[in-house]
N, C-alpha and C positions, 0 to 999 in steps of 0.2 A: 504493500500500500504506499501511497505517497503521503507527504506530509499534509496536515489537515489544513483546508482552507476554511478559514473562519467567516468568509463572505456569505451573506444570505443570497439565495437566488430565488426568482420567482417559480413557485411550484406549478403555475399554470402551463408553462412550456412542456414540463415534464409529464404532467397530466394528460395533455393533448396526445403526445407520442403514445404513452403508456395505456391509456384507457380508451383512446378513440382511434389512432392510426394503426397500432399494432392488431387491436381486435379486427378492424375492417380488413387489414392485409392478410392476416392469418386465418380469418374465418373459423371454420369448425376445427381446425387444428391448432388453434391457438394454445390450448393447454399443454400438448404434447411438445410443441415447437419451444415454448417458453421453458418447459422443463429442461430440455436439451440445450437451450440457451444459457441457463443458470448453471449447468455443468461446464459448459465452455468457459463462463466467466470464472468460475473456480480454477480451471486450469490455467488461466491468464493472471489470477491474482490469488495464488496460493497463500494459505495460511498454515502457521506452524503449530497451532493448537485451536481447538473448537472454541476456546474462550475469546480469541481474537474475532469470532464471528459477530460478537457483540458490538465491537468498535466498528467493524466494517459495515455493518447494517446501518449504524448510525452516519457514518461518514458518506455512505451512498445515498442517504436519504429515504432508506427503506422503512424506517420506523425504528422502535426501542425493541431489541430482541433480549429476552432473559431466559437463562436456563431453568426449567422448572423442576425436572426430576432426570435422574441418570441411573442407569444400571450397566451391566457388563456388555450388553448387546442393544441397548436402545437409549435414546435421550429424547425427552420432550422440551420443546421450547415454546415461548410464547412471545408474540409479535403485537405491540401495541403502538399507538400513535394518535395523532389527531384524527378523529373519525372523519372529518370533512376532508382533510387532505389524503387520508388513507383510502376512503371510499370502500370500506369493508363490505357493503352490501353488493358492489358492482364489480370490483377488481378481481382479477385471478392472480393468485399467489404461487404459481407453478414456477415461476423464475427463481423465487427465493427457495423453494423447495429443492430444485435442481442444484442450485448453489450449495446448500447445506448437505444434500446427499454426496456431491462430489467432494467436498472437503472432507468429510468424515471418512468417505473411502479411501482418499489419499493418505491421510493420517493414520487410519487403522489398519489398512491393507486389507479389508474384507469387503465384499460385494455389498453395497448400501443402496437403500431407497428412502425416500422421504415423502411422506403424506401430509398434506395441509387439510386443515378444518376451520373454516370461517365460522366465528361467532360474532356476526354483525351487530346483534343487539347489544353484546357486552364490549363491542369495540376492540376485538382482538382476533388473531388467528393463532391456531395451535399447529405447530409442526412436530410430527412423530417421525424421528430419524431412527431407522432399524438397520442394523447390519447382521450378516450370516456368519457366525463364528466358524461354520464349517466349510465357507467358500472363500478361501484365501485367493488373493489375486496374484 
């Protein structure tokens, strides 16, 4: 990751691309393509530990990520933020899911998947990152 830029930027431009242009261009394949794009982003911006994902999400403007629960083969994360900016009821969060899956896979060395569950009324998204301890890469 690069140094933190403390300048504020208008979210409107980001929202235009993320919530309108991409969904129009990707159509019915939006969720699958965004998941694989998240995995590609993880390859370009590798983390050394999953704890770094918290600051990465913040720097990327993706929201406030927190680790909720961990075990030997899974981690649960919660993503929160300004409900108006995050558009929890409309936005697809597969980009973030793919990013978390690929980072965990690289760090652990095991095949990993991530599932997201929107809780729009509560203003959050839950990510369930699960890796297979029997499937070493």
